[in-house]
Each structure stands twice: as C-alpha cells, then as structure tokens.
Steps between C-alpha positions, in 0.01 A plus 500: 500500500232473230545861397877476494482203268247670275709818491816305418320316221362828361846659502653199329226496236540875443877469464455217251255699289720808501812300420354308210265770373791704375681219324555521127569246230851385420693758299270784604683792657223638721132490584457823303660334198261207531202737513631689195545175307147392587366836378695467173367146442144617564540800268641287215219243537238777504642646179490156339132469591426845353681424174290284270799376296665325798352188661547584868399150607779332304784719630654469845665810646762491777702794630819502705690821578328681212578229244184362341502145367233400250433130450228297338367498147426758232299433185737698278828690496296821494325405825835408657647836399193691621514330840865596536424857389221533757719361780797717403285815509355435845613732778777352716617236251878493461534200270280246321587136439265378231484120521170466315475210258307556177240233457226536235 
C-alpha cells in the first residue's frame, strides 16, 4: 500500500512536470520558438555590452517570434539609432520595435 501510494504520487508529479515544462508564453508558437527568442534576446544584450556607445543597463530587450522590442532610455538620438542598428543586425531578428525614449 505504501509503495503504491508513493508510485502514484511519483507518476502524478512526473506528469505535472512534463506537462508544464513544455508550456510557452502567450502568443508563442512553440517551445523551439521560445528558445530562439531567448537566444536572440541574449545575443542583442551581449552586443550592447560589447558596444561602448550603447548603455546596456538602460535598455530593456524583449523578443517575441523574432520581433525585438527595445524600451528604456537613450542619452541621444545617436545611441537610440545605434541600439536599433545592433538589434536589427543580430541573427534571427525579423523586426525591431524601437521604443527608446531619448533622455539627456
């Protein structure tokens, strides 16, 4: 009886983990798409850190289905344009929505 209960609990826990482990965020088409979007976000952020003209800490990057959204603050129009350029030229990016506000 003890073992049956433990086995049933283990199976239920395993089914729960498998069922929810593959879930994706709303609007995401697949787990693979979610992984790709995460890789794109990471690549864009890494390029921001490498580039000395872009303040990586002031810019938030979100990706959904290959569309990168930039939000936050830039110190100049040149920094805003450079951030968009970097994001646009990152592998896997289909579109960039530049919502950065220029704030001196």
